[in-house]
TORSEGU-279742 format. One record per residue (C-alpha): z, x, y negated; residue number from 1; residue in three letters. Coordinates in steps of 0.2 Angstrom, whole numbers, always signed. Each point is the difference from the previous one (the first is absolute). Example, Ala and Ser with C-alpha at 12.3 -4.5 7.8 and 13.67 -1.06 7.14 Angstrom:
2
<torvo zz="+39" xx="+62" yy="+22" num="1" residu="Ala"/>
<torvo zz="-3" xx="+6" yy="-17" num="2" residu="Ser"/>
This chain:
213
<torvo zz="-87" xx="-29" yy="-55" num="1" residu="Met"/>
<torvo zz="-15" xx="+7" yy="+9" num="2" residu="Ile"/>
<torvo zz="+1" xx="+17" yy="+7" num="3" residu="Val"/>
<torvo zz="-12" xx="+8" yy="+11" num="4" residu="Glu"/>
<torvo zz="+8" xx="+6" yy="+17" num="5" residu="Arg"/>
<torvo zz="-9" xx="+16" yy="-1" num="6" residu="Glu"/>
<torvo zz="+10" xx="+5" yy="-16" num="7" residu="Arg"/>
<torvo zz="+16" xx="-3" yy="+9" num="8" residu="Val"/>
<torvo zz="-6" xx="+9" yy="+16" num="9" residu="Val"/>
<torvo zz="-4" xx="+15" yy="-12" num="10" residu="Ala"/>
<torvo zz="+17" xx="-1" yy="-8" num="11" residu="Ala"/>
<torvo zz="+10" xx="+0" yy="+16" num="12" residu="Leu"/>
<torvo zz="-10" xx="+10" yy="+13" num="13" residu="Pro"/>
<torvo zz="+16" xx="+1" yy="+11" num="14" residu="Gly"/>
<torvo zz="+0" xx="-19" yy="+3" num="15" residu="Tyr"/>
<torvo zz="-11" xx="-12" yy="+8" num="16" residu="Ser"/>
<torvo zz="-2" xx="-17" yy="-8" num="17" residu="Leu"/>
<torvo zz="+2" xx="-17" yy="+7" num="18" residu="Gly"/>
<torvo zz="-1" xx="-18" yy="-6" num="19" residu="Arg"/>
<torvo zz="+5" xx="-7" yy="-17" num="20" residu="Gln"/>
<torvo zz="+18" xx="-6" yy="+0" num="21" residu="Leu"/>
<torvo zz="+0" xx="-8" yy="-17" num="22" residu="Gly"/>
<torvo zz="-5" xx="+0" yy="-18" num="23" residu="Val"/>
<torvo zz="+9" xx="-2" yy="-16" num="24" residu="Gly"/>
<torvo zz="-1" xx="+3" yy="-19" num="25" residu="Ala"/>
<torvo zz="+3" xx="+18" yy="+2" num="26" residu="Phe"/>
<torvo zz="-12" xx="+4" yy="+14" num="27" residu="Gly"/>
<torvo zz="-2" xx="-2" yy="+18" num="28" residu="Leu"/>
<torvo zz="+9" xx="+5" yy="+16" num="29" residu="Val"/>
<torvo zz="-9" xx="+7" yy="+16" num="30" residu="Leu"/>
<torvo zz="+7" xx="+4" yy="+17" num="31" residu="Ala"/>
<torvo zz="-2" xx="+18" yy="+5" num="32" residu="Gly"/>
<torvo zz="+6" xx="+13" yy="+12" num="33" residu="Glu"/>
<torvo zz="+5" xx="+18" yy="-2" num="34" residu="His"/>
<torvo zz="-13" xx="+9" yy="+11" num="35" residu="Arg"/>
<torvo zz="+11" xx="+14" yy="+7" num="36" residu="Gln"/>
<torvo zz="+17" xx="-9" yy="+1" num="37" residu="Met"/>
<torvo zz="-7" xx="-17" yy="+5" num="38" residu="Arg"/>
<torvo zz="+11" xx="-9" yy="-12" num="39" residu="Arg"/>
<torvo zz="-5" xx="-17" yy="-6" num="40" residu="Pro"/>
<torvo zz="+1" xx="-2" yy="-19" num="41" residu="Val"/>
<torvo zz="-5" xx="-11" yy="-14" num="42" residu="Ala"/>
<torvo zz="-10" xx="+7" yy="-14" num="43" residu="Ile"/>
<torvo zz="+1" xx="-8" yy="-17" num="44" residu="Lys"/>
<torvo zz="-16" xx="+4" yy="-10" num="45" residu="Val"/>
<torvo zz="+0" xx="-1" yy="-19" num="46" residu="Met"/>
<torvo zz="-12" xx="+6" yy="-14" num="47" residu="Ser"/>
<torvo zz="+5" xx="+16" yy="-9" num="48" residu="Ala"/>
<torvo zz="-7" xx="-7" yy="-16" num="49" residu="Glu"/>
<torvo zz="+9" xx="-13" yy="-11" num="50" residu="Ser"/>
<torvo zz="-8" xx="-16" yy="-5" num="51" residu="Ala"/>
<torvo zz="-4" xx="+9" yy="-17" num="52" residu="Glu"/>
<torvo zz="-9" xx="+13" yy="+9" num="53" residu="Gly"/>
<torvo zz="+13" xx="+14" yy="-2" num="54" residu="Gly"/>
<torvo zz="+7" xx="+11" yy="+13" num="55" residu="Arg"/>
<torvo zz="+17" xx="-5" yy="+7" num="56" residu="Val"/>
<torvo zz="+12" xx="+13" yy="+7" num="57" residu="Asp"/>
<torvo zz="+12" xx="-7" yy="+13" num="58" residu="Phe"/>
<torvo zz="+5" xx="+16" yy="+9" num="59" residu="Ala"/>
<torvo zz="+18" xx="+0" yy="-7" num="60" residu="Ala"/>
<torvo zz="+3" xx="-18" yy="+4" num="61" residu="Glu"/>
<torvo zz="-7" xx="+2" yy="+18" num="62" residu="Ala"/>
<torvo zz="+12" xx="+15" yy="+3" num="63" residu="Arg"/>
<torvo zz="+14" xx="-11" yy="-5" num="64" residu="Met"/>
<torvo zz="-5" xx="-14" yy="+11" num="65" residu="Leu"/>
<torvo zz="-2" xx="+12" yy="+15" num="66" residu="Ala"/>
<torvo zz="+19" xx="+5" yy="-2" num="67" residu="Lys"/>
<torvo zz="+5" xx="-18" yy="+4" num="68" residu="Leu"/>
<torvo zz="+8" xx="+1" yy="+18" num="69" residu="Asp"/>
<torvo zz="+8" xx="-15" yy="+6" num="70" residu="His"/>
<torvo zz="-2" xx="-11" yy="+16" num="71" residu="Pro"/>
<torvo zz="-5" xx="-15" yy="-10" num="72" residu="His"/>
<torvo zz="-13" xx="+8" yy="-11" num="73" residu="Val"/>
<torvo zz="-17" xx="+3" yy="+6" num="74" residu="Val"/>
<torvo zz="-3" xx="+19" yy="+1" num="75" residu="Arg"/>
<torvo zz="-13" xx="+10" yy="-11" num="76" residu="Val"/>
<torvo zz="-8" xx="+14" yy="+10" num="77" residu="Phe"/>
<torvo zz="-13" xx="+7" yy="-12" num="78" residu="Asn"/>
<torvo zz="-8" xx="-2" yy="-17" num="79" residu="Tyr"/>
<torvo zz="-18" xx="+6" yy="-4" num="80" residu="Val"/>
<torvo zz="-11" xx="+0" yy="-15" num="81" residu="Glu"/>
<torvo zz="-18" xx="+3" yy="+4" num="82" residu="Ala"/>
<torvo zz="-17" xx="-8" yy="-1" num="83" residu="Glu"/>
<torvo zz="+5" xx="-10" yy="-16" num="84" residu="Gly"/>
<torvo zz="+14" xx="-8" yy="+11" num="85" residu="Leu"/>
<torvo zz="+19" xx="+0" yy="+1" num="86" residu="Cys"/>
<torvo zz="+6" xx="-2" yy="+18" num="87" residu="Leu"/>
<torvo zz="+17" xx="-3" yy="+7" num="88" residu="Val"/>
<torvo zz="+2" xx="+2" yy="+18" num="89" residu="Val"/>
<torvo zz="+15" xx="-11" yy="+7" num="90" residu="Met"/>
<torvo zz="+8" xx="-6" yy="+15" num="91" residu="Glu"/>
<torvo zz="-9" xx="-13" yy="+9" num="92" residu="Leu"/>
<torvo zz="+10" xx="-15" yy="+5" num="93" residu="Leu"/>
<torvo zz="-6" xx="-11" yy="+15" num="94" residu="Ala"/>
<torvo zz="+12" xx="-15" yy="-2" num="95" residu="Gly"/>
<torvo zz="-8" xx="-9" yy="-15" num="96" residu="Gly"/>
<torvo zz="+7" xx="-6" yy="-16" num="97" residu="Thr"/>
<torvo zz="+14" xx="-11" yy="-4" num="98" residu="Leu"/>
<torvo zz="-12" xx="-13" yy="-7" num="99" residu="Thr"/>
<torvo zz="-7" xx="-2" yy="+18" num="100" residu="Arg"/>
<torvo zz="+17" xx="+1" yy="+9" num="101" residu="Arg"/>
<torvo zz="+11" xx="-11" yy="-11" num="102" residu="Arg"/>
<torvo zz="-5" xx="-17" yy="+7" num="103" residu="Ala"/>
<torvo zz="+10" xx="+2" yy="+16" num="104" residu="Gly"/>
<torvo zz="+14" xx="+10" yy="-8" num="105" residu="Met"/>
<torvo zz="+18" xx="-7" yy="+0" num="106" residu="Gly"/>
<torvo zz="+14" xx="+2" yy="-13" num="107" residu="Pro"/>
<torvo zz="+8" xx="+15" yy="+9" num="108" residu="Gln"/>
<torvo zz="-17" xx="+9" yy="+1" num="109" residu="Gln"/>
<torvo zz="-4" xx="-4" yy="-18" num="110" residu="Ala"/>
<torvo zz="+17" xx="+8" yy="-5" num="111" residu="Cys"/>
<torvo zz="-3" xx="+15" yy="+11" num="112" residu="Ala"/>
<torvo zz="-17" xx="+3" yy="-9" num="113" residu="Val"/>
<torvo zz="+8" xx="-2" yy="-17" num="114" residu="Gly"/>
<torvo zz="+14" xx="+13" yy="+4" num="115" residu="Leu"/>
<torvo zz="-14" xx="+12" yy="+6" num="116" residu="Ala"/>
<torvo zz="-10" xx="-2" yy="-16" num="117" residu="Val"/>
<torvo zz="+16" xx="+2" yy="-10" num="118" residu="Ala"/>
<torvo zz="+4" xx="+16" yy="+8" num="119" residu="Ala"/>
<torvo zz="-18" xx="+6" yy="-3" num="120" residu="Ala"/>
<torvo zz="+1" xx="-4" yy="-18" num="121" residu="Leu"/>
<torvo zz="+17" xx="+8" yy="-2" num="122" residu="Glu"/>
<torvo zz="-7" xx="+16" yy="+7" num="123" residu="His"/>
<torvo zz="-15" xx="+0" yy="-11" num="124" residu="Ala"/>
<torvo zz="+10" xx="-5" yy="-16" num="125" residu="His"/>
<torvo zz="+11" xx="+14" yy="+3" num="126" residu="Gly"/>
<torvo zz="-15" xx="+12" yy="-2" num="127" residu="Arg"/>
<torvo zz="-6" xx="-9" yy="-15" num="128" residu="Gly"/>
<torvo zz="-14" xx="-10" yy="+8" num="129" residu="Val"/>
<torvo zz="-3" xx="-18" yy="-3" num="130" residu="Leu"/>
<torvo zz="-12" xx="-11" yy="+11" num="131" residu="His"/>
<torvo zz="-4" xx="-13" yy="-13" num="132" residu="Arg"/>
<torvo zz="-9" xx="-11" yy="+14" num="133" residu="Asp"/>
<torvo zz="+12" xx="-5" yy="+13" num="134" residu="Ile"/>
<torvo zz="-8" xx="-15" yy="+9" num="135" residu="Lys"/>
<torvo zz="-3" xx="-6" yy="+18" num="136" residu="Ala"/>
<torvo zz="-16" xx="+9" yy="+1" num="137" residu="Asp"/>
<torvo zz="+8" xx="+17" yy="-4" num="138" residu="Asn"/>
<torvo zz="+13" xx="-2" yy="+14" num="139" residu="Ile"/>
<torvo zz="-7" xx="+6" yy="+16" num="140" residu="Leu"/>
<torvo zz="+6" xx="+2" yy="+18" num="141" residu="Phe"/>
<torvo zz="-1" xx="+14" yy="+12" num="142" residu="Ala"/>
<torvo zz="-5" xx="-3" yy="+18" num="143" residu="Ala"/>
<torvo zz="+19" xx="-2" yy="+5" num="144" residu="Asp"/>
<torvo zz="+3" xx="-12" yy="-14" num="145" residu="Gly"/>
<torvo zz="+8" xx="+11" yy="-13" num="146" residu="Thr"/>
<torvo zz="-4" xx="-6" yy="-17" num="147" residu="Pro"/>
<torvo zz="-6" xx="+13" yy="-13" num="148" residu="Lys"/>
<torvo zz="-5" xx="-1" yy="-18" num="149" residu="Val"/>
<torvo zz="-18" xx="+4" yy="-3" num="150" residu="Gly"/>
<torvo zz="-9" xx="+5" yy="-16" num="151" residu="Asp"/>
<torvo zz="+16" xx="+7" yy="-6" num="152" residu="Phe"/>
<torvo zz="-3" xx="+6" yy="-18" num="153" residu="Gly"/>
<torvo zz="-19" xx="-1" yy="+3" num="154" residu="Ile"/>
<torvo zz="-2" xx="-14" yy="-14" num="155" residu="Ala"/>
<torvo zz="+9" xx="+11" yy="-12" num="156" residu="Lys"/>
<torvo zz="-9" xx="+16" yy="+6" num="157" residu="Leu"/>
<torvo zz="-18" xx="-7" yy="-1" num="158" residu="Phe"/>
<torvo zz="+0" xx="-11" yy="-15" num="159" residu="Asp"/>
<torvo zz="-2" xx="+16" yy="-11" num="160" residu="Gly"/>
<torvo zz="+16" xx="-3" yy="-9" num="161" residu="Ser"/>
<torvo zz="+18" xx="+1" yy="+2" num="162" residu="Ala"/>
<torvo zz="+4" xx="-10" yy="-15" num="163" residu="Thr"/>
<torvo zz="+8" xx="-17" yy="+1" num="164" residu="Ala"/>
<torvo zz="-11" xx="-8" yy="-13" num="165" residu="Ser"/>
<torvo zz="-14" xx="-3" yy="+12" num="166" residu="Gln"/>
<torvo zz="+2" xx="-15" yy="+11" num="167" residu="Val"/>
<torvo zz="-2" xx="+4" yy="+18" num="168" residu="Ala"/>
<torvo zz="+6" xx="-10" yy="+15" num="169" residu="Gly"/>
<torvo zz="-2" xx="-16" yy="+9" num="170" residu="Thr"/>
<torvo zz="+4" xx="-15" yy="-11" num="171" residu="Pro"/>
<torvo zz="+11" xx="-10" yy="+12" num="172" residu="Met"/>
<torvo zz="+11" xx="+15" yy="+3" num="173" residu="Tyr"/>
<torvo zz="+1" xx="+8" yy="-18" num="174" residu="Met"/>
<torvo zz="+16" xx="+1" yy="-9" num="175" residu="Ala"/>
<torvo zz="+0" xx="-6" yy="-19" num="176" residu="Pro"/>
<torvo zz="+0" xx="+18" yy="-6" num="177" residu="Glu"/>
<torvo zz="-16" xx="+3" yy="+10" num="178" residu="Gln"/>
<torvo zz="-9" xx="-15" yy="-8" num="179" residu="Ile"/>
<torvo zz="+6" xx="+4" yy="-17" num="180" residu="Gln"/>
<torvo zz="-3" xx="+19" yy="+0" num="181" residu="Gly"/>
<torvo zz="+18" xx="+5" yy="-1" num="182" residu="Gly"/>
<torvo zz="+10" xx="+14" yy="+7" num="183" residu="Arg"/>
<torvo zz="-1" xx="+0" yy="+19" num="184" residu="Leu"/>
<torvo zz="+15" xx="+5" yy="+11" num="185" residu="Thr"/>
<torvo zz="+6" xx="-1" yy="+18" num="186" residu="Ala"/>
<torvo zz="+4" xx="-18" yy="-4" num="187" residu="Ala"/>
<torvo zz="-18" xx="-4" yy="-2" num="188" residu="Thr"/>
<torvo zz="-3" xx="+4" yy="+19" num="189" residu="Asp"/>
<torvo zz="+16" xx="-10" yy="+5" num="190" residu="Leu"/>
<torvo zz="-7" xx="-15" yy="-9" num="191" residu="Tyr"/>
<torvo zz="-15" xx="+1" yy="+10" num="192" residu="Ala"/>
<torvo zz="+10" xx="+2" yy="+16" num="193" residu="Leu"/>
<torvo zz="+10" xx="-16" yy="-5" num="194" residu="Gly"/>
<torvo zz="-17" xx="-9" yy="+0" num="195" residu="Val"/>
<torvo zz="-5" xx="+6" yy="+17" num="196" residu="Val"/>
<torvo zz="+17" xx="-5" yy="+7" num="197" residu="Leu"/>
<torvo zz="-1" xx="-17" yy="-8" num="198" residu="Tyr"/>
<torvo zz="-17" xx="-3" yy="+8" num="199" residu="Arg"/>
<torvo zz="+6" xx="+6" yy="+17" num="200" residu="Leu"/>
<torvo zz="+15" xx="-11" yy="+0" num="201" residu="Leu"/>
<torvo zz="-7" xx="-16" yy="-8" num="202" residu="Thr"/>
<torvo zz="-18" xx="+1" yy="+5" num="203" residu="Gly"/>
<torvo zz="-6" xx="-3" yy="-18" num="204" residu="Ser"/>
<torvo zz="-1" xx="+11" yy="-16" num="205" residu="Pro"/>
<torvo zz="+13" xx="-3" yy="-14" num="206" residu="Pro"/>
<torvo zz="-14" xx="-4" yy="-12" num="207" residu="Phe"/>
<torvo zz="-16" xx="-10" yy="-1" num="208" residu="Asp"/>
<torvo zz="-13" xx="+13" yy="+5" num="209" residu="Pro"/>
<torvo zz="-13" xx="-9" yy="-11" num="210" residu="Thr"/>
<torvo zz="+10" xx="+3" yy="-16" num="211" residu="Leu"/>
<torvo zz="-8" xx="+13" yy="-11" num="212" residu="Pro"/>
<torvo zz="+8" xx="+17" yy="-2" num="213" residu="Leu"/>
């Protein structure tokens, strides 16, 4: 996704922008800082138009995500639609991802991460929010080592549809009902967490990653 920084600056005049932190299927993530509060943030940037060229309204879903308040969920501070963009301002985590940290992680640490993610999922599921893309890249760490689930609901929020008929997720972690376009439930996220834990404890995925979806 190519986005001119000037558009983001115009949409978020209260923030200064930093470097690009990542890019994915739904957009890119920039580092930033609230000018007055000096609070570091991560800014997720998406197009306000769907692939078919229509306008997509994410405001209701964004408000729902902002209500998630849990020590193991990345906090959402703000949501803005402007300059043809949808922007989510989130907590910036300095500890990196589970993908980067898992190499030196022992069994006890792995189980601690699993319990933290399970608690985050319980909190979100109790509020009707599914993640749909639990994986090591979406589990991040604060500077003090606290694990937090990132992109919580973002995949569901920004694919333009809440229906289960559209396949969304990362193949290695997708439950059968995701692949087959079935009804998604809390168990869908728990399946993905099981794959994360399997990889942490054994050092390898449960399936051959070269297999087709």
